[in-house]
C-alpha positions in Angstrom: 33.6 -0.5 14.0 34.1 -4.2 16.3 30.7 -5.1 15.4 31.1 -4.4 11.2 34.6 -6.4 11.6 33.1 -9.5 13.7 30.4 -9.5 10.5 33.2 -9.1 7.5 35.1 -11.9 9.2 32.1 -14.4 9.6 31.3 -13.7 5.7 35.3 -14.2 4.6 34.9 -17.7 4.3 32.0 -17.6 1.6 32.6 -14.6 0.4 36.3 -12.6 -1.1 36.8 -8.8 0.2 38.3 -8.1 -3.4 36.5 -11.0 -5.7 39.9 -12.6 -6.2 39.6 -16.6 -6.5 35.7 -17.4 -5.5 33.2 -18.6 -7.1 30.1 -15.6 -7.2 27.7 -16.3 -4.5 23.7 -16.0 -4.2 22.6 -13.5 -1.7 19.9 -11.8 -0.6 20.0 -8.6 -0.2 17.3 -6.9 2.4 16.7 -2.9 1.8 14.9 -1.1 4.9 13.9 1.9 4.2 12.7 4.5 7.6 10.8 7.4 6.8 9.9 10.5 9.3 6.2 9.5 9.8 7.8 5.9 11.3 6.7 3.5 8.4 9.5 1.2 7.3 9.3 -0.4 4.1 11.3 -3.2 3.0 12.6 -5.0 0.2 14.4 -8.5 -0.7 16.0 -8.7 -4.0 18.4 -11.7 -4.7 22.1 -10.7 -6.5 24.9 -12.7 -7.4 27.8 -11.2 -5.6 31.2 -11.6 -6.6 32.9 -9.4 -3.8 32.0 -7.4 -0.5 33.4 -4.5 -2.1 31.1 -4.6 -5.1 28.4 -4.5 -2.4 29.7 -2.0 -0.6 29.8 0.2 -3.6 26.3 -0.7 -5.0 24.9 0.7 -1.0 27.6 3.1 0.1 24.6 5.5 1.2 23.2 2.6 3.0 23.9 1.7 6.6 24.9 -1.9 7.4 22.1 -3.8 9.8 22.9 -7.2 9.4 25.1 -9.8 7.4 25.8 -13.4 7.5 26.8 -15.8 5.1 23.5 -15.3 3.0 22.0 -12.2 3.7 23.0 -8.6 3.9 20.8 -6.2 5.5 20.7 -2.5 5.1 18.9 0.4 6.3 18.4 4.1 4.8 16.5 7.0 7.0 14.4 8.3 4.3 14.0 12.5 4.7 10.4 12.0 4.2 7.1 10.5 4.6 6.2 7.3 3.4 4.4 6.1 0.2 1.3 5.0 2.8 1.1 8.6 3.7 1.6 10.0 0.3 -1.4 7.9 -1.2 -3.4 7.5 1.6 -3.0 9.7 4.8 -5.3 12.4 6.3 -4.7 13.9 9.5 -7.6 13.6 12.1 -8.8 13.4 15.9 -9.6 10.7 18.0 -12.2 10.5 20.2 -10.2 11.1 23.2 -8.8 14.3 21.3 -5.5 12.8 20.1 -4.2 14.2 16.5 -3.6 11.0 14.4 -3.3 10.2 10.9 -5.5 7.9 9.4 -4.8 5.4 6.6 -7.7 7.0 4.6 -10.4 9.7 6.3 -11.0 9.8 9.7 -13.6 7.8 11.0 -14.5 5.1 14.0 -13.4 2.2 11.6 -10.0 4.1 10.3 -6.7 2.9 10.5 -4.6 5.1 12.7 -1.3 5.1 11.3 0.5 7.2 14.0 -0.7 9.4 17.0 1.4 12.7 18.2 -0.4 14.5 20.7 -3.8 15.0 22.3 -5.5 18.6 21.5 -7.6 21.1 23.6 -10.4 21.1 21.4 -12.1 23.7 23.2 -9.2 26.2 22.1 -9.8 25.6 18.4 -11.7 27.6 16.2 -15.0 25.4 15.0 -13.7 25.5 11.8 -10.4 24.1 12.7 -12.5 21.2 14.9 -14.5 20.3 11.5 -11.5 20.3 9.4 -10.0 17.9 11.8 -13.1 15.6 11.7 -13.4 15.3 8.1 -9.2 15.1 7.7 -6.7 16.8 6.3 -4.9 15.3 3.2 -1.0 14.5 4.0 0.4 14.8 0.5 3.9 16.1 1.5 6.7 16.3 4.2 6.2 20.4 3.9 2.1 19.8 4.7 2.9 16.8 7.3 5.3 19.4 9.2 3.1 22.2 8.9 -0.1 20.6 10.4 1.6 18.9 13.0 3.2 22.3 13.8 -0.3 24.2 13.7 -1.8 21.7 16.1 1.6 22.1 18.5 0.1 25.1 19.9 -3.2 23.6 20.7 -1.7 20.4 22.6 -2.6 19.4 25.7 0.2 20.3 28.7 0.5 17.5 31.0 
C-alpha cells in the first residue's frame, strides 16, 4: 500500500485524482499479460486521461506495477496458455530427455519455448517415445496440463 501511495503522489501534480481543474494528459498505458506457460505479452496504448479514477475503473482487473507522470503499467495473470503455444506449440523431447515445448515441430533447429523435467525414456512405451519425437500439438490449457501430468510419472527423480 505504501508503494501505491508513493506512486500516486508522484503523479498527483500532473493528473488529478477526480478529474477536477486540470487539462487531460496523454499517457502511455502498458498492459502486460502473463500466461501459465511463462510467456508474457505486452501492449502499449496511448490514451488521453482526465483522471486517475477513470484509469482505475477501466483497468480494475489489472494489477498496477508502475506509475509515473507519463506511463502507467498494469499486469494481469491469465489462467490460460499463451497465443504462441496455441498457434505453434508442440510438446517434444530434447536429446538429453527433457520434456519441452517447441515453437514448431521438435527438431534440431526448433526453438524451445519452455522446458519441464527430464524423462526416463527407457520407461516409455515405444509409441509414447515416437509421439514425443514427432511432437504433440498444444491446442488448449487442458491439453497442456494433461500432457505434463501424463509424463510427470516418467520424470527422473534426482
